[in-house]
C-alpha positions in Angstrom: 18.3 -1.1 -13.6 19.0 -2.9 -10.3 17.8 -6.3 -9.6 20.0 -7.4 -6.9 18.5 -9.4 -4.1 19.3 -9.6 -0.3 17.4 -12.4 1.3 19.0 -12.0 4.7 17.7 -8.2 4.7 14.2 -9.6 3.7 14.5 -12.1 6.8 15.0 -9.0 9.2 12.4 -6.9 7.8 9.9 -10.1 8.0 11.2 -10.7 11.6 10.7 -7.1 12.9 7.1 -6.7 11.3 6.1 -9.9 13.6 8.0 -8.6 16.7 6.8 -5.2 16.7 3.1 -5.8 15.7 3.4 -4.6 12.0 2.1 -8.0 9.9 1.2 -11.5 11.3 0.7 -14.5 9.6 -3.4 -15.0 9.4 -4.5 -17.8 11.3 -1.2 -18.4 12.7 -2.3 -20.6 15.5 -3.9 -22.9 13.5 -0.9 -23.3 11.4 -1.3 -19.9 8.9 -3.7 -19.3 5.9 -1.4 -19.3 2.6 -1.5 -15.9 1.2 -3.4 -14.1 3.9 -2.1 -11.4 6.3 -3.2 -9.7 9.3 -2.0 -6.3 10.2 -1.2 -5.3 13.8 -1.3 -2.3 15.7 1.4 -0.5 14.2 1.0 -2.0 10.7 -2.6 -0.8 10.3 -1.8 2.7 11.3 0.9 2.7 8.6 -1.7 1.1 6.2 -4.0 3.7 7.1 -1.6 6.7 6.8 -0.8 5.4 3.0 -4.6 5.1 2.1 -5.4 8.6 4.0 -2.5 10.2 2.0 -3.5 8.5 -1.4 -7.1 9.5 -0.9 -6.0 13.0 0.0 -3.9 13.5 -3.0 -5.9 11.5 -5.5 -9.7 12.6 -4.4 -9.8 15.4 -1.8 -7.3 17.8 -3.2 -8.8 17.5 -6.7 -11.6 18.9 -8.4 -12.0 16.1 -11.1 -12.3 12.9 -9.1 -14.9 11.6 -6.7 -15.0 8.7 -4.7 -17.3 5.4 -4.3 -16.9 2.2 -2.5 -18.3 -0.7 -4.4 -19.3 -4.3 -3.1 -17.1 -7.3 -3.1 -19.5 -9.7 -4.0 -19.5 -9.4 -7.7 -22.5 -10.3 -10.0 -21.4 -13.2 -12.4 -22.7 -11.0 -15.3 -20.0 -8.1 -14.4 -17.1 -10.7 -14.7 -18.4 -12.3 -17.8 -18.7 -9.3 -19.6 -15.6 -8.1 -18.5 -13.7 -10.9 -19.9 -12.8 -12.2 -16.3 -14.5 -15.3 -16.3 -13.1 -16.8 -19.5 -9.8 -15.6 -19.3 -8.7 -14.7 -16.0 -6.1 -17.4 -15.3 -2.4 -18.2 -14.8 -0.4 -21.1 -16.6 -0.3 -24.0 -13.9 2.3 -26.9 -13.8 2.7 -29.8 -11.3 5.9 -31.0 -10.5 5.9 -34.8 -10.6 8.7 -35.4 -8.2 8.0 -33.3 -5.1 3.9 -32.6 -6.2 4.2 -29.0 -6.1 1.7 -26.5 -8.0 3.7 -23.7 -9.7 3.4 -20.8 -12.2 4.7 -22.0 -15.5 5.7 -18.4 -16.2 7.8 -18.1 -13.3 9.9 -21.3 -13.3 13.6 -20.7 -13.2 15.7 -22.3 -15.9 19.1 -24.0 -16.1 20.6 -24.5 -19.3 17.5 -23.7 -21.2 15.3 -26.1 -19.1 12.7 -25.3 -16.9 12.9 -26.7 -13.3 11.0 -27.0 -9.8 12.1 -23.9 -7.7 11.5 -26.4 -4.4 13.5 -29.7 -5.5 15.2 -28.8 -8.6 13.2 -31.7 -10.6 12.9 -31.4 -14.4 9.8 -33.5 -14.5 6.9 -31.1 -15.0 3.5 -31.4 -16.5 2.4 -29.5 -19.5 0.9 -26.1 -18.5 -2.6 -25.6 -18.1 -4.9 -22.5 -17.1 -5.9 -22.2 -13.4 -8.7 -19.8 -12.6 -7.8 -17.2 -10.2 -11.5 -16.3 -9.3 -12.8 -17.2 -6.0 -16.7 -18.1 -6.7 -19.5 -18.5 -4.1 -22.8 -19.4 -4.0 -25.4 -16.7 -3.3 -28.9 -17.5 -1.5 -30.2 -20.7 -0.7 -30.1 -22.3 -4.1 -27.1 -24.0 -5.6 -28.0 -23.5 -9.4 -25.3 -21.8 -11.9 -27.4 -18.7 -11.6 -26.6 -18.2 -7.9 -22.7 -18.0 -8.4 -21.2 -14.8 -7.6 -17.4 -13.8 -7.5 -15.1 -12.1 -4.7 -14.1 -9.5 -7.1 -10.6 -9.6 -8.7 -10.2 -6.2 -9.0 -11.8 -3.2 -7.9 -12.1 -1.2 -11.3 -15.2 -3.3 -12.7 -17.4 -1.8 -10.0 -16.3 1.6 -11.1 -17.3 0.8 -14.7 -20.7 -0.6 -13.8 -21.7 2.5 -11.6 -20.2 5.0 -14.2 -23.6 6.3 -15.4 -25.0 6.8 -11.7 -21.7 8.6 -10.6 -21.6 10.6 -13.8 -25.3 11.8 -13.1 -25.2 12.3 -9.4 -21.9 14.2 -9.3 -22.3 16.3 -12.4 -18.9 16.0 -13.5 -17.5 16.8 -16.9 -14.9 15.1 -18.9 -12.0 14.7 -18.0 -12.9 13.1 -14.5 -12.2 10.3 -12.7 -13.8 7.6 -10.2 -11.5 6.3 -7.3 -11.8 3.6 -4.7 -9.7 1.8 -2.3 -10.7 -1.7 -1.6 -10.4 -5.5 -1.2 -9.6 -7.7 -4.2 -9.3 -11.7 -4.1 -7.2 -13.9 -6.4 -6.4 -17.5 -6.0 -2.8 -17.5 -6.8 -1.2 -20.3 -7.6 2.1 -19.6 -5.5 1.7 -16.6 -3.2 5.2 -15.7 -2.3 7.5 -12.5 -1.0 5.7 -12.2 2.3 3.0 -9.7 1.3 3.8 -8.8 -2.2 1.7 -11.6 -3.7 -1.3 -12.6 -1.7 -4.6 -14.1 -2.0 -6.6 -11.4 -0.3 -4.8 -7.9 -1.1 -6.2 -4.3 -1.4 -6.0 -1.8 -4.0 -6.0 2.1 -4.4 -7.4 2.5 -8.1 -8.8 5.6 -10.3 -10.4 5.5 -13.3 -9.9 8.5 -15.0 -12.6 9.1 -18.2 -11.7 11.2 -20.9 -12.3 12.0 -24.7 -10.3 9.4 -27.1 -8.0 12.2 -28.2 -6.8 12.9 -24.7 -5.8 9.2 -23.7 -2.3 9.2 -24.4 -1.6 12.6 -23.0 -3.2 11.6 -19.9 -1.0 8.7 -19.6 2.1 10.3 -19.3 0.5 12.7 -17.2 -0.8 10.2 -14.6 2.5 8.5 -14.9 4.6 11.4 -13.7 1.7 12.3 -10.8 2.1 8.8 -9.5 5.9 8.8 -9.2 5.9 12.1 -7.6 3.2 10.5 -5.2 6.0 7.7 -4.1 8.6 10.5 -3.6 6.3 12.4 -1.4 5.9 9.1 0.9 9.6 8.6 1.2 10.6 6.5 -1.7 13.3 7.6 -3.4 13.5 8.1 -7.0 16.3 6.1 -7.7 15.0 3.3 -6.3 11.8 3.4 -8.5 11.8 2.4 -12.0 9.4 3.2 -14.9 9.1 0.4 -17.2 7.2 0.9 -20.6 5.1 -2.3 -21.1 5.9 -4.0 -24.6 3.3 -4.4 -26.8 3.5 -8.3 -26.6 2.7 -8.3 -22.9 -0.1 -5.5 -22.7 -3.5 -6.5 -22.4 -5.2 -6.6 -26.1 -7.4 -3.4 -25.4 -4.5 -1.2 -23.9 -2.9 1.3 -26.3 -0.1 2.2 -23.6 0.8 0.7 -19.9 3.6 1.5 -17.6 4.7 -0.4 -14.7 6.1 1.4 -12.0 8.7 -0.7 -10.2 10.7 -0.6 -6.7 13.7 -2.0 -5.7 12.7 -4.8 -3.0 15.2 -6.9 -1.4 13.7 -9.9 -3.6 14.4 -7.9 -6.7 12.9 -5.2 -8.8 8.8 -5.6 -8.5 5.8 -3.8 -9.7 4.2 -1.7 -7.3 1.6 0.2 -9.6 0.4 0.1 -13.0 -0.8 2.9 -15.1 -2.9 1.8 -18.2 -4.5 3.3 -21.2 -7.5 1.2 -21.4 -9.5 3.0 -24.1 -13.2 2.6 -24.1 -12.9 -1.3 -23.9 -14.7 -1.8 -20.4 -17.7 0.6 -20.5 -18.3 -0.8 -24.3 -18.1 -4.2 -22.9 -20.6 -3.6 -20.0 -22.8 -1.4 -22.3 -23.1 -4.3 -25.1 -23.9 -7.1 -22.3 -26.3 -5.1 -20.2 -28.2 -3.2 -22.9 -27.9 -0.2 -20.7 -26.4 3.3 -22.0 -23.0 3.9 -20.7 -21.9 6.7 -22.9 -21.4 10.7 -22.5 -23.0 13.5 -24.0 -20.8 16.4 -24.4 -22.9 19.7 -24.1 -20.5 21.6 -26.2 -19.9 19.8 -29.3 -23.4 17.8 -28.9 -21.4 14.6 -29.4 -22.5 11.5 -27.8 -19.5 8.8 -27.4 -18.3 6.3 -24.8 -15.2 7.4 -22.9 -12.0 6.4 -23.1 -10.5 5.6 -19.8 -6.8 5.8 -18.1 -6.1 3.7 -15.0 -3.7 4.0 -12.4 -4.0 1.0 -10.0 -1.8 0.7 -7.0 -1.4 -2.2 -4.3 -1.8 -1.1 -0.7 0.2 -4.2 0.5 2.9 -4.0 -2.0 3.3 -0.1 -1.2 3.4 -0.9 2.5 5.8 -3.7 2.0 8.1 -0.9 0.0 7.7 1.4 2.8 8.9 -1.3 5.3 11.7 -2.2 3.2 12.9 1.2 2.0 12.6 2.4 6.0 14.7 -0.6 7.4 18.3 0.5 8.6 20.9 -0.6 11.1 23.7 1.4 12.4 26.1 1.1 15.3 25.9 3.9 18.0 27.3 4.3 21.3 25.0 4.3 24.3 25.1 6.4 27.4 27.7 4.4 28.8 30.2 4.4 25.8 29.2 0.9 24.8 28.4 0.5 21.0 25.5 -1.4 19.9 23.2 -1.8 16.9 20.7 0.4 16.5 17.8 -0.7 14.5 15.7 2.1 13.2 12.5 2.5 10.8 13.2 5.8 8.7 9.6 6.4 7.6 8.6 9.6 6.0 7.0 11.2 9.1 3.5 11.6 7.3 3.6 7.8 6.9 5.1 6.6 10.2 2.6 4.7 12.3 3.2 6.9 15.3 4.0 10.4 14.9 5.6 11.2 18.6 6.3 9.4 21.6 6.1 11.2 25.1 8.4 10.0 27.9 8.1 11.4 31.4 11.7 11.1 32.7 10.7 9.3 36.1 7.6 7.4 36.5 7.1 7.8 39.9 7.2 11.7 39.7 3.8 12.8 39.9 4.8 16.4 38.3 6.8 14.8 35.7 3.7 12.4 34.8 1.0 14.9 34.8 2.9 17.1 32.4 3.7 14.3 30.0 0.0 13.4 30.0 -0.8 17.0 29.5 1.5 17.0 26.4 -0.2 13.7 25.2 -3.7 15.1 25.4 -2.8 18.4 23.6 -1.3 16.3 20.5 -3.4 13.7 20.5 -6.4 15.2 18.7 -4.0 16.0 16.3 -1.6 12.8 15.6 -1.0 9.1 17.0 0.9 9.6 20.4 2.6 6.9 22.2 2.8 7.4 25.8 5.9 5.3 27.6 7.0 5.8 31.0 8.9 2.3 31.8 12.4 1.6 31.4 15.5 4.1 31.0 15.0 6.7 28.7 17.5 5.4 26.2 15.5 2.3 26.2 12.5 3.8 25.4 14.0 5.8 22.5 15.2 2.5 20.9 12.0 0.9 21.2 10.3 3.9 19.5 13.3 4.1 16.5 12.0 0.3 15.9 8.6 1.6 15.2 9.7 4.4 13.5 8.5 7.1 15.4 10.0 10.4 14.2 9.9 12.6 17.2 10.3 12.1 20.9 9.2 14.3 23.7 11.0 14.0 27.2 9.6 15.8 30.1 12.6 16.4 32.4 13.3 18.7 35.6 14.1 21.6 33.3 10.3 21.2 32.2 9.6 22.0 35.7 12.1 25.1 35.8 13.7 23.2 38.8 17.3 24.1 37.2 16.8 27.1 35.3 13.6 29.3 35.5 14.1 30.3 31.7 13.5 26.5 30.9 10.2 26.3 32.6 7.7 24.5 30.3 10.4 23.2 27.7 10.8 19.7 26.5 13.6 18.1 24.6 12.6 17.2 21.4 14.6 14.3 19.7 14.8 13.5 16.1 14.6 9.8 15.2 17.2 9.8 12.2 19.9 12.1 13.6 19.3 11.5 17.3 19.9 15.1 17.6 17.9 16.7 20.6 16.8 20.3 21.1 14.9 22.4 23.6 11.7 23.7 22.5 8.7 25.2 24.1 5.7 23.2 24.7 3.4 26.0 23.5 5.3 25.4 20.2 5.1 21.6 19.7 2.1 21.6 17.4 3.4 24.3 15.3 6.5 22.5 14.7 5.3 19.2 14.6 2.1 19.4 12.5 3.5 20.5 9.3 6.1 17.7 9.3 3.6 14.9 10.0 0.6 15.9 7.5 
């Protein structure tokens, strides 16, 4: 397993994210809001492509999974029953030298002594629990009964709606309920760009089953989720499946896998796949007094289902896609001069922009009209960027930095001026190889669509 770090590479990726409109610091003009991030025009497209593909694979292409979208504001009783209100905390220490507040379990050690990562000081307070949940008051009163929480995970809204979804969807075990949504944790020390944030998005599936199916389904979902990452362009050799030791698992879990990725700041978790047994439904049934069991028509048995949970971080996966895609190479321009090409080698289905359309000259009405016509044809099917400004090589470079896999250039051959056989053909440029081929306009959709979907 690799745990090498490359801070310089990470700095370049963060810089590119701001320069090209992938990710900005939240409230930057006011000094920034620590642990919160805003996604710009390219970032929101990348993020949406990831979420839509996850939904397609996990929900729409399966008969055994349905979706829901729970509220962010969460009833206090829900998180009391789940155990979050009493136990959802991290160990915190203060550095008496520089006054920094730090997670006790993430302190670096030197000669067996823990020290502050900011100043190197060793004068640290005793660890104490720090509550990770954001609470708020609902309504006009300020009594304890008006307390609600911003949800720390999306899972609990699935568990408390289990019976309603079961009754309305008429599913039989095993089946799953999927959700994509925001969650909030008051992290002591947000770090590594968007990797650990206070506001983040999750893609979670709760897959309900009979007790005897739990361990087998844990293995099944582990394999399915690794395949998912490969299918969005993250190579298998950069993924690591860690079997979480008994001592590190939640007490109710009978088995947990962490799927980790080689980030420039080290190997870190993208997703957890956990067999949570019947803990959550049992807790909510006992606390609410409402039945959350399942009646099996075939065996005539009534029981509380067990659950396997693949839980992925949207923001972490977007960051992994950016880190994996970033590349620099030396190329020769049209004049024979060497230059550094920065390119994001996204898988076409993840790329924010699928194709750039370029008329060779912006002051030629026929070229512009044909380019706009192509843009209009492709736009209902994929995200298209039209660019007529600057030299064609410079336009290619701009799209390379955005990760656009294909470029279409409308030139004089398209108009049939030099060779009648080339009428209504364009130059199709491939981002990764920079190779160009001649293709009929009428064939563009047939060639591009299978690659970007």
